[in-house]
GUNUTOR-768659 format. One record per residue (C-alpha): x, y, z; residue number from 1; residue in three letters. Coordinates in pm, 1 decimal, padded with zeros to 6 digits, m for minus. Layout:
! GUNUTOR-768659
+----------+----------+----------+------+------+
|     east |    north |       up | resi | resn |
+----------+----------+----------+------+------+
|        X |        Y |        Z |  NUM |  ALA |
...
+----------+----------+----------+------+------+
//
This chain:
! GUNUTOR-768659
+----------+----------+----------+------+------+
|     east |    north |       up | resi | resn |
+----------+----------+----------+------+------+
| m04127.5 | m00721.3 | m04635.6 |    1 |  MET |
| m03844.8 | m00967.1 | m04567.0 |    2 |  LYS |
| m03589.0 | m00681.5 | m04580.3 |    3 |  ALA |
| m03787.6 | m00491.3 | m04322.2 |    4 |  ALA |
| m03796.3 | m00789.2 | m04092.3 |    5 |  LEU |
| m03417.1 | m00807.5 | m04103.5 |    6 |  LEU |
| m03402.3 | m00459.0 | m03967.1 |    7 |  LEU |
| m03602.4 | m00545.9 | m03653.6 |    8 |  ILE |
| m03320.4 | m00685.1 | m03433.4 |    9 |  PRO |
| m03086.6 | m00397.7 | m03484.0 |   10 |  GLY |
| m03347.5 | m00122.1 | m03511.5 |   11 |  LEU |
| m03547.3 | m00262.7 | m03219.8 |   12 |  GLY |
| m03237.8 | m00258.5 | m02996.8 |   13 |  THR |
| m03163.9 |  00104.8 | m03090.2 |   14 |  ILE |
| m03523.3 |  00215.6 | m03028.5 |   15 |  ILE |
| m03531.6 |  00028.4 | m02694.8 |   16 |  PHE |
| m03209.8 |  00170.6 | m02568.2 |   17 |  LEU |
| m03277.6 |  00527.6 | m02680.6 |   18 |  MET |
| m03650.7 |  00509.1 | m02590.3 |   19 |  GLY |
| m03585.8 |  00378.3 | m02240.5 |   20 |  SER |
| m03322.8 |  00649.8 | m02171.8 |   21 |  ALA |
| m03545.9 |  00923.3 | m02303.7 |   22 |  LEU |
| m03836.2 |  00794.6 | m02111.3 |   23 |  TYR |
| m03640.3 |  00790.7 | m01787.8 |   24 |  THR |
| m03527.0 |  01153.1 | m01839.1 |   25 |  VAL |
| m03876.7 |  01276.6 | m01918.7 |   26 |  VAL |
| m04022.5 |  01089.3 | m01618.9 |   27 |  VAL |
| m03764.2 |  01238.4 | m01385.0 |   28 |  GLN |
| m03794.5 |  01588.6 | m01520.0 |   29 |  SER |
| m04162.8 |  01592.3 | m01447.0 |   30 |  PHE |
| m04133.1 |  01412.9 | m01107.9 |   31 |  GLY |
| m04335.0 |  01113.9 | m01232.1 |   32 |  LEU |
| m04086.9 |  00888.1 | m01057.6 |   33 |  ASP |
| m04211.8 |  01012.5 | m00716.5 |   34 |  LYS |
| m04545.1 |  00954.8 | m00539.4 |   35 |  GLU |
| m04640.2 |  01320.4 | m00559.3 |   36 |  VAL |
| m04729.6 |  01279.9 | m00930.4 |   37 |  GLY |
| m04652.2 |  01508.1 | m01226.2 |   38 |  ALA |
| m04520.8 |  01855.2 | m01146.3 |   39 |  THR |
| m04354.4 |  02141.8 | m01330.0 |   40 |  LEU |
| m04167.9 |  02247.9 | m01016.5 |   41 |  ALA |
| m03837.7 |  02110.7 | m01146.4 |   42 |  TYR |
| m03873.8 |  02291.7 | m01481.1 |   43 |  TRP |
| m03967.8 |  02609.9 | m01301.1 |   44 |  SER |
| m03673.9 |  02575.1 | m01068.6 |   45 |  ASP |
| m03423.2 |  02516.1 | m01353.7 |   46 |  ALA |
| m03562.7 |  02784.5 | m01583.6 |   47 |  LEU |
| m03553.5 |  03045.6 | m01306.8 |   48 |  SER |
| m03187.2 |  02979.9 | m01235.1 |   49 |  ASP |
| m02955.7 |  03241.0 | m01401.5 |   50 |  PRO |
| m02669.3 |  02986.9 | m01398.6 |   51 |  ILE |
| m02859.0 |  02780.9 | m01653.2 |   52 |  LEU |
| m02879.3 |  03070.5 | m01897.6 |   53 |  TYR |
| m02503.6 |  03143.8 | m01854.6 |   54 |  ARG |
| m02437.7 |  02776.9 | m01930.5 |   55 |  SER |
| m02658.7 |  02786.0 | m02238.7 |   56 |  ILE |
| m02481.4 |  03098.5 | m02370.1 |   57 |  ASN |
| m02140.6 |  02943.3 | m02296.2 |   58 |  TYR |
| m02226.6 |  02605.2 | m02460.6 |   59 |  SER |
| m02388.1 |  02756.5 | m02769.6 |   60 |  LEU |
| m02089.9 |  02997.2 | m02814.3 |   61 |  ARG |
| m01823.7 |  02731.5 | m02794.3 |   62 |  THR |
| m02023.2 |  02474.3 | m02999.6 |   63 |  SER |
| m02101.9 |  02724.0 | m03285.5 |   64 |  ILE |
| m01739.4 |  02856.0 | m03305.5 |   65 |  LEU |
| m01595.7 |  02502.3 | m03280.8 |   66 |  GLY |
| m01829.4 |  02364.8 | m03544.7 |   67 |  SER |
| m01780.7 |  02645.7 | m03798.6 |   68 |  PHE |
| m01406.6 |  02651.1 | m03722.2 |   69 |  GLY |
| m01375.8 |  02284.5 | m03809.6 |   70 |  ALA |
| m01572.0 |  02335.1 | m04140.0 |   71 |  ILE |
| m01373.5 |  02638.5 | m04236.6 |   72 |  ILE |
| m01049.2 |  02459.0 | m04176.1 |   73 |  LEU |
| m01159.5 |  02142.5 | m04350.7 |   74 |  ALA |
| m01263.0 |  02303.9 | m04678.9 |   75 |  TYR |
| m00926.4 |  02427.0 | m04801.3 |   76 |  PRO |
| m00760.5 |  02104.5 | m04681.6 |   77 |  ILE |
| m01019.9 |  01901.0 | m04878.1 |   78 |  ALA |
| m00960.8 |  02112.9 | m05189.0 |   79 |  MET |
| m00588.4 |  02070.8 | m05150.8 |   80 |  TRP |
| m00611.8 |  01689.4 | m05111.3 |   81 |  LEU |
| m00814.1 |  01674.5 | m05430.0 |   82 |  ARG |
| m00495.6 |  01732.1 | m05622.7 |   83 |  ASN |
| m00225.5 |  01461.6 | m05670.6 |   84 |  PRO |
|  00022.7 |  01505.2 | m05383.5 |   85 |  ILE |
|  00331.2 |  01301.3 | m05297.0 |   86 |  PRO |
|  00270.3 |  01095.8 | m04986.8 |   87 |  GLY |
| m00098.2 |  01166.9 | m04992.7 |   88 |  LYS |
| m00204.0 |  00850.2 | m04798.2 |   89 |  PRO |
|  00037.2 |  00943.2 | m04516.8 |   90 |  ALA |
| m00091.4 |  01294.4 | m04503.6 |   91 |  ILE |
| m00454.4 |  01178.3 | m04487.7 |   92 |  ILE |
| m00367.1 |  00928.6 | m04213.1 |   93 |  GLY |
| m00192.8 |  01206.3 | m04012.7 |   94 |  LEU |
| m00491.4 |  01440.5 | m04054.8 |   95 |  LEU |
| m00734.6 |  01170.4 | m03935.5 |   96 |  ARG |
| m00523.9 |  01090.3 | m03626.1 |   97 |  ALA |
| m00733.0 |  01310.6 | m03385.5 |   98 |  PRO |
| m01032.3 |  01086.3 | m03450.8 |   99 |  MET |
| m00852.5 |  00796.9 | m03275.7 |  100 |  PHE |
| m00767.1 |  00989.1 | m02968.9 |  101 |  VAL |
| m01030.8 |  00977.8 | m02693.1 |  102 |  PRO |
| m01165.6 |  01314.8 | m02600.4 |  103 |  GLY |
| m01040.4 |  01309.5 | m02240.0 |  104 |  LEU |
| m00687.6 |  01207.4 | m02351.5 |  105 |  VAL |
| m00685.8 |  01469.3 | m02620.2 |  106 |  ALA |
| m00791.4 |  01735.1 | m02366.0 |  107 |  ALA |
| m00495.9 |  01651.2 | m02145.7 |  108 |  PHE |
| m00256.1 |  01637.5 | m02439.4 |  109 |  LEU |
| m00355.7 |  01973.7 | m02587.0 |  110 |  LEU |
| m00356.1 |  02139.3 | m02237.7 |  111 |  ILE |
|  00018.9 |  02099.2 | m02249.8 |  112 |  ASN |
|  00018.4 |  02288.2 | m02577.9 |  113 |  VAL |
| m00197.5 |  02582.7 | m02485.8 |  114 |  ILE |
| m00122.7 |  02608.2 | m02110.5 |  115 |  SER |
|  00026.1 |  02925.5 | m01953.8 |  116 |  PHE |
|  00376.7 |  02795.5 | m02007.9 |  117 |  HIS |
|  00286.5 |  02543.1 | m02287.8 |  118 |  GLY |
|  00435.6 |  02501.2 | m02629.1 |  119 |  ILE |
|  00223.8 |  02768.0 | m02793.8 |  120 |  LEU |
|  00300.2 |  03038.6 | m02542.9 |  121 |  ASN |
|  00667.9 |  02957.9 | m02525.1 |  122 |  GLU |
|  00695.7 |  02957.0 | m02908.3 |  123 |  SER |
|  00523.8 |  03304.5 | m02933.6 |  124 |  LEU |
|  00749.0 |  03437.1 | m02663.1 |  125 |  LEU |
|  01063.5 |  03310.2 | m02844.8 |  126 |  ALA |
|  00943.0 |  03468.9 | m03168.3 |  127 |  LEU |
|  00877.5 |  03796.1 | m02985.1 |  128 |  GLY |
|  00510.8 |  03803.2 | m03091.9 |  129 |  ILE |
|  00391.2 |  03844.9 | m02729.6 |  130 |  ILE |
|  00560.2 |  03995.9 | m02423.4 |  131 |  ASP |
|  00404.9 |  03762.7 | m02165.0 |  132 |  LYS |
|  00220.9 |  03433.6 | m02174.1 |  133 |  PRO |
| m00153.0 |  03436.4 | m02263.7 |  134 |  MET |
| m00418.9 |  03277.1 | m02044.2 |  135 |  ARG |
| m00575.8 |  03035.5 | m02291.1 |  136 |  ILE |
| m00673.8 |  02734.2 | m02079.5 |  137 |  THR |
| m00987.7 |  02765.9 | m01859.1 |  138 |  ASN |
| m01060.4 |  03112.3 | m01994.1 |  139 |  ASP |
| m01401.9 |  03261.3 | m01932.5 |  140 |  GLN |
| m01492.6 |  03298.9 | m02304.8 |  141 |  PHE |
| m01408.6 |  02932.8 | m02391.1 |  142 |  GLY |
| m01141.6 |  02967.9 | m02652.3 |  143 |  TRP |
| m00952.7 |  02664.9 | m02516.0 |  144 |  SER |
| m01263.1 |  02450.8 | m02568.4 |  145 |  VAL |
| m01313.5 |  02596.2 | m02916.3 |  146 |  VAL |
| m00958.3 |  02505.1 | m03012.8 |  147 |  MET |
| m01004.0 |  02152.3 | m02885.4 |  148 |  LEU |
| m01331.7 |  02114.3 | m03071.1 |  149 |  GLN |
| m01176.7 |  02237.3 | m03397.1 |  150 |  VAL |
| m00881.1 |  01999.3 | m03358.9 |  151 |  TRP |
| m01096.4 |  01710.1 | m03275.6 |  152 |  LYS |
| m01367.7 |  01758.2 | m03528.9 |  153 |  ASN |
| m01175.9 |  01883.9 | m03834.4 |  154 |  THR |
| m01092.4 |  01523.2 | m03944.3 |  155 |  PRO |
| m01459.9 |  01422.9 | m03935.0 |  156 |  PHE |
| m01557.7 |  01730.7 | m04131.9 |  157 |  ALA |
| m01273.6 |  01655.9 | m04375.2 |  158 |  LEU |
| m01401.1 |  01299.9 | m04440.7 |  159 |  ILE |
| m01753.6 |  01426.2 | m04532.2 |  160 |  LEU |
| m01642.6 |  01726.2 | m04738.5 |  161 |  LEU |
| m01367.0 |  01539.0 | m04916.1 |  162 |  SER |
| m01609.2 |  01268.9 | m05031.8 |  163 |  SER |
| m01844.8 |  01541.7 | m05164.6 |  164 |  SER |
| m01569.3 |  01743.6 | m05327.6 |  165 |  ILE |
| m01408.9 |  01439.3 | m05491.4 |  166 |  ASN |
| m01742.1 |  01344.8 | m05640.6 |  167 |  SER |
| m01742.3 |  01666.5 | m05845.6 |  168 |  ILE |
| m01623.5 |  01595.4 | m06200.4 |  169 |  ARG |
| m01290.0 |  01761.0 | m06282.6 |  170 |  SER |
| m01422.4 |  01870.0 | m06626.8 |  171 |  ASP |
| m01680.8 |  02087.4 | m06459.2 |  172 |  VAL |
| m01416.2 |  02278.7 | m06264.5 |  173 |  LEU |
| m01189.9 |  02288.4 | m06562.8 |  174 |  ASP |
| m01467.6 |  02420.3 | m06785.2 |  175 |  ALA |
| m01556.4 |  02711.0 | m06543.6 |  176 |  SER |
| m01187.6 |  02790.6 | m06507.9 |  177 |  ALA |
| m01131.8 |  02792.3 | m06892.2 |  178 |  ASP |
| m01427.0 |  03024.8 | m06929.2 |  179 |  LEU |
| m01269.4 |  03279.4 | m06699.9 |  180 |  GLY |
| m01395.0 |  03198.8 | m06349.0 |  181 |  ALA |
| m01148.7 |  03285.1 | m06077.0 |  182 |  SER |
| m01049.7 |  03035.1 | m05805.5 |  183 |  ARG |
| m01282.6 |  03207.3 | m05556.2 |  184 |  TRP |
| m01570.4 |  03201.3 | m05804.8 |  185 |  ALA |
| m01494.8 |  02841.4 | m05887.1 |  186 |  ASN |
| m01516.8 |  02750.0 | m05516.7 |  187 |  PHE |
| m01800.9 |  02979.3 | m05409.1 |  188 |  SER |
| m02028.2 |  02926.4 | m05707.5 |  189 |  GLN |
| m01952.7 |  02560.7 | m05811.3 |  190 |  VAL |
| m01785.3 |  02365.0 | m05534.2 |  191 |  VAL |
| m01961.5 |  02514.7 | m05226.9 |  192 |  PHE |
| m02321.7 |  02478.5 | m05356.1 |  193 |  PRO |
| m02260.9 |  02118.7 | m05464.9 |  194 |  LEU |
| m02117.0 |  02028.1 | m05127.5 |  195 |  THR |
| m02401.2 |  02179.9 | m04919.3 |  196 |  ILE |
| m02553.0 |  01836.4 | m04826.2 |  197 |  PRO |
| m02218.6 |  01724.6 | m04683.9 |  198 |  ALA |
| m02170.2 |  02059.5 | m04521.9 |  199 |  LEU |
| m02516.9 |  02031.1 | m04349.9 |  200 |  GLN |
| m02443.7 |  01680.0 | m04222.3 |  201 |  ALA |
| m02097.1 |  01771.6 | m04091.8 |  202 |  ALA |
| m02220.3 |  02094.3 | m03929.3 |  203 |  LEU |
| m02512.0 |  01935.0 | m03757.5 |  204 |  ILE |
| m02330.5 |  01628.5 | m03632.0 |  205 |  LEU |
| m02033.0 |  01829.4 | m03507.0 |  206 |  ILE |
| m02249.3 |  02087.3 | m03338.5 |  207 |  PHE |
| m02460.6 |  01827.6 | m03152.7 |  208 |  ILE |
| m02144.7 |  01647.0 | m03030.0 |  209 |  GLY |
| m01987.3 |  01977.5 | m02933.5 |  210 |  ALA |
| m02301.6 |  02094.4 | m02743.0 |  211 |  LEU |
| m02313.1 |  01783.6 | m02532.1 |  212 |  GLY |
| m01936.6 |  01745.3 | m02493.5 |  213 |  ASP |
| m01817.1 |  01682.4 | m02131.2 |  214 |  PHE |
| m01447.1 |  01590.8 | m02168.6 |  215 |  ALA |
| m01320.3 |  01913.4 | m02315.0 |  216 |  PHE |
| m01547.6 |  02137.3 | m02110.1 |  217 |  ALA |
| m01448.7 |  01966.1 | m01781.6 |  218 |  SER |
| m01071.8 |  01974.1 | m01846.5 |  219 |  ILE |
| m01019.5 |  02308.4 | m02042.6 |  220 |  ALA |
| m01345.4 |  02481.1 | m01986.0 |  221 |  GLY |
| m01409.2 |  02794.4 | m01785.7 |  222 |  SER |
| m01398.5 |  02772.6 | m01408.6 |  223 |  ARG |
| m01647.4 |  03055.0 | m01376.0 |  224 |  ASN |
| m01914.0 |  02932.9 | m01617.0 |  225 |  VAL |
| m02010.2 |  02558.9 | m01660.4 |  226 |  TYR |
| m02114.3 |  02412.8 | m01992.5 |  227 |  SER |
| m02455.1 |  02245.5 | m01994.4 |  228 |  LEU |
| m02306.8 |  01899.5 | m01970.5 |  229 |  SER |
| m02080.0 |  01986.6 | m01680.5 |  230 |  VAL |
| m02367.1 |  02173.0 | m01505.2 |  231 |  LEU |
| m02588.0 |  01861.9 | m01549.3 |  232 |  MET |
| m02312.3 |  01641.1 | m01401.0 |  233 |  TYR |
| m02265.0 |  01856.0 | m01095.6 |  234 |  TYR |
| m02631.2 |  01907.9 | m01042.5 |  235 |  THR |
| m02684.0 |  01526.7 | m01024.5 |  236 |  ALA |
| m02362.2 |  01414.5 | m00847.9 |  237 |  THR |
| m02282.8 |  01710.9 | m00623.8 |  238 |  ALA |
| m02621.3 |  01829.3 | m00525.1 |  239 |  TYR |
| m02811.5 |  01507.0 | m00584.8 |  240 |  TYR |
| m03084.8 |  01697.2 | m00776.2 |  241 |  GLU |
| m03145.9 |  01428.3 | m01031.9 |  242 |  TRP |
| m03483.6 |  01576.3 | m01148.3 |  243 |  GLU |
| m03325.3 |  01912.4 | m01220.7 |  244 |  LYS |
| m03035.3 |  01735.5 | m01397.8 |  245 |  ALA |
| m03294.7 |  01557.2 | m01619.6 |  246 |  ALA |
| m03441.2 |  01900.9 | m01704.6 |  247 |  VAL |
| m03096.7 |  02014.9 | m01818.4 |  248 |  ILE |
| m03053.7 |  01696.9 | m02021.7 |  249 |  GLY |
| m03383.3 |  01760.6 | m02202.0 |  250 |  LEU |
| m03281.7 |  02118.6 | m02259.5 |  251 |  ILE |
| m02966.4 |  01989.0 | m02430.9 |  252 |  ILE |
| m03176.1 |  01762.4 | m02656.0 |  253 |  MET |
| m03418.1 |  02045.8 | m02740.3 |  254 |  LEU |
| m03130.2 |  02286.1 | m02828.4 |  255 |  LEU |
| m02969.0 |  02019.2 | m03043.5 |  256 |  SER |
| m03290.8 |  01953.9 | m03232.9 |  257 |  GLY |
| m03373.2 |  02325.0 | m03277.0 |  258 |  CYS |
| m03019.2 |  02402.3 | m03381.1 |  259 |  SER |
| m03020.4 |  02124.4 | m03642.5 |  260 |  ALA |
| m03333.3 |  02273.5 | m03797.1 |  261 |  VAL |
| m03191.9 |  02623.5 | m03789.8 |  262 |  ILE |
| m02851.3 |  02518.5 | m03949.3 |  263 |  LEU |
| m03039.1 |  02334.6 | m04223.1 |  264 |  THR |
| m03257.1 |  02639.1 | m04300.6 |  265 |  LEU |
| m02961.3 |  02873.3 | m04295.9 |  266 |  LEU |
| m02752.3 |  02661.7 | m04539.7 |  267 |  THR |
| m03025.7 |  02550.3 | m04768.6 |  268 |  ARG |
| m03048.7 |  02874.4 | m04975.3 |  269 |  PRO |
| m02684.7 |  02842.1 | m05072.9 |  270 |  PHE |
| m02758.8 |  02512.5 | m05245.9 |  271 |  ALA |
| m03034.5 |  02666.3 | m05456.6 |  272 |  ASN |
| m02893.6 |  02994.2 | m05556.1 |  273 |  ARG |
| m02797.6 |  03059.9 | m05918.2 |  274 |  THR |
| m02540.9 |  03310.8 | m06020.6 |  275 |  LYS |
| m02312.2 |  03352.7 | m06316.6 |  276 |  ALA |
| m01956.0 |  03243.4 | m06246.3 |  277 |  VAL |
| m01819.3 |  03386.4 | m06572.3 |  278 |  ILE |
| m01716.3 |  03745.8 | m06564.9 |  279 |  PRO |
| m01954.4 |  03980.0 | m06745.5 |  280 |  ALA |
| m01666.0 |  04121.3 | m06953.1 |  281 |  ASN |
| m01544.8 |  03785.1 | m07071.5 |  282 |  TYR |
| m01532.0 |  03771.8 | m07454.4 |  283 |  LYS |
| m01409.3 |  03418.9 | m07506.6 |  284 |  GLY |
+----------+----------+----------+------+------+
//
């Protein structure tokens, strides 16, 4: 009971701040802040707007690709860092550097790398890989935002996955290798299932952050299609439609919650599957 009482100051503050913000958004989205009373007009107006659905498609696409890209890149790095490496602390510090760069600053920095005459295009031209610079920034698909999300979120995924991978006992991996398991079987049937909880946490947190990201989408995002966060910003500040902006904000929250459930359900079977990692023809 005493321990629960100690949580009240911090937990109460969090509930108050989050609850008051959520209450304000819900009230505005249904027009309860006006004298006309509750109405679904703002929801109807938002859901009938084709721009909203293009923004949902764009945001989901860049968030999913950015989240999975960060996870896919973090796994081999985490496996590599499991081994004794000279200068390992310096390497880890360098890999975590993007976490300490604010999103808006990171967007401006990487724009210089992936711009039309940036470092990436000039390097590919010098190597003869491409004949003319590629349009990467502000592209309609959103590859520039995906690249920024991967760069920014890989260190966070690396922290969670490294902790989970390092907790696996070495004798477990050595035993499966001694019994004939290949490196891929060792990873896919031993390491990967044991790190599913960390994978779920990293994937969900990165996806939610990417879905509501404003800095990368506003600087490097498409100029033809807005992300949900940018659309909400312009709806409120440029057109002064605060009620419609509140609807978009709630849609972002609903998409985040539904996506978290879907990602959990999709990854859960991998943690429970059982399959032999030793080749059937192994004779010891």
